[in-house]
N, C-alpha and C positions, 0 to 999 in steps of 0.2 A: 503492499499500500504507500510505505515511505517513497519507494521508488516511483510508484505511477506518479504521485504528486511533484515530485521532484522533474521526471519529463514532462510532463505539463506543466512547469512553470518554465521550465525550458523552450518548448514549442510555441508559448505564450510568448515569448521574452521575443521569440522570432519573427512569429506572426506580426508584433508592433513593431520591432524595427523596420519591416517591409512595408508596413505603413504607413509610419513616419518619412519611410524615405521616397514615400511618393507627394512628400510637401513639396507645394511648387518653391516655395525658397528653397528646399534642399537641394533640390532637381538644378535650379538654379546654379546654387552654389558647387554640386559635381559637375555642371557642364563646363563651368569656368574652369575648372581644376582640370578637365579631359583636355580643355580648348589651348591653356599651357603647358601642358606637358611636353613640349619641344623644350622649354628651358626648365620646367619644373624637375623634370627627371635628371640632367645633370647636375642640379643645385641640391638635391636631398639625395641623392649617391654620393656627390662631394663631400656634403656634410658627415653622413655615415661614415665614410671611409676616413676622411681626416680623425673624426671623432674617435675611432676605433683605431686607428694610428696614435693616435696622442694617447688611448688608454692603454694600449698596448706596451708603447714605449716607455711610460712612466712606471710599470708595473714590472719592465725587463728592469729599469734602471734599479729599483730598490729591490729587487730581486739579485743583483749584482753586488747592490751595494751593503746590503741588508742581510744578504742569504749566508748562508754557511751550510757545507755539504752535510747530507743525509748518509747517517750511517745504514749498514744493512740491514740491521732491525727494525730503523726507521721506516727502508721501503720495502721491508717485507706487511709491514704495519697497514703500507699506504697500498701495495699491490692488494692485500687480502680485504682491506676496504671497499679497494674499487670492485673488487669480485664479488660482493655484496651488495655494492648498490648495482648491480648490473639488472637489466629489463627482466631477464628469466636465467633457466637454466642452461647451463655451456656443455651444449654440445658436443666439442670438442676440447683436447686438451691442447696449452700450446706452452713448448718448450723456449726458453729464449739463451740462446747462447753469447758469451764476452760480457763486456763487464758493464753494470750498470750505476747509474749514479743521478742525483736530484740535488735541489737547492730546496730549502725550508728557512721561512724567514720568522726570526722570533723576534719582536712579537711580532704577532699577525697586523697586517696593515688595517687598522679599523679605527674610524674618527666618526667624532659627531659634529654636525655642523657648526655647534656652537662651538667649537675650536677654531673652524676655519674665519668665521664672524668674529672672534677675538681677534686674531690674529691681524685682519682689515682694522679694524678699530684701531690698532695699536699700531698699526704702519712696520708689523713687520710681515706681512703676509708673501711680500717679495723676496726682504731682506732674507729671510731664514729659508735654506736649503730644503728643510724637510716639509714646513708648511707649502712651500712651492710646490713639492713634489706631491704633497696629498691635494694643493688646487689643482693642478694637471692632471691628476688621476681621473678627479671628481670630476672638471669640464669637459674631460673626455667622454665619461661614461654615459654622462645626461645628453652631450652634442650623439653619442649614437645610438641612444635608445629616442631622442625625438628626431634625429636624421631618418630611421629606421622607420618611426611611424608615420613620417612624414613622406616616405619613401612607399611604403604598401600603399596610404591614402592616393600616389600618383596613379600607381600600378594597376591598384584594382579598378574596376568599371561599377559597379551596382552604386547609386546614390545611399544605400542606406550601410554598405559597407564604410562608407566614404565618413558618413555622420557617424557610424560608431567610431573611428578613427582618431576623427576630432575630437569627440566628447571625452575618449579616455585622454588624449592629448591636455586638452583644455583640464579638466580632473585633474592630471599629473602636474601640471604648471602651478593650478592653486591649491593643490596640496604641498610641492616643496615652497611656494611663497610662502604658505601659513609657516610652514615649519624654517625658513628662513627667518621669518619674522620673529615666531615663536623663543630661537635658538640665545 
């Protein structure tokens, strides 16, 4: 019964999304995006790629500077954890020959937005190398996420899908702005 109710909610949401996608204002918005595809596609693809490269570059620099080589026991634990997280039973057995190595970052690179906001206010955001790396990784991740959602909005044709992606981006912007204001 509970599963049937969840399926009914999902189907109701899909029908509502399709119905809202037929509103003239939404269709006009979708038509504008479709007509602007020749310049929106390279722009959104570029933002996505640059954001990903900035994110990846920041992570690689942090790993190179702050990482330490992993021991054999840490690599074994990582391998076991990865096999546990696999989507299903493994049908074959793989054997690795040769050497293996990895890097572990201690402590893990996590930071609250409050830390970035305090560094901005105190003027140490650009002068402190650690804060600069955190800012680069944060901006790169944000660019990647918004660029990919924008790219999908440009690529998909149905106006209801464009509306869903646009609403998701607006929601993310509102939540991010609220988090920055409260930090």
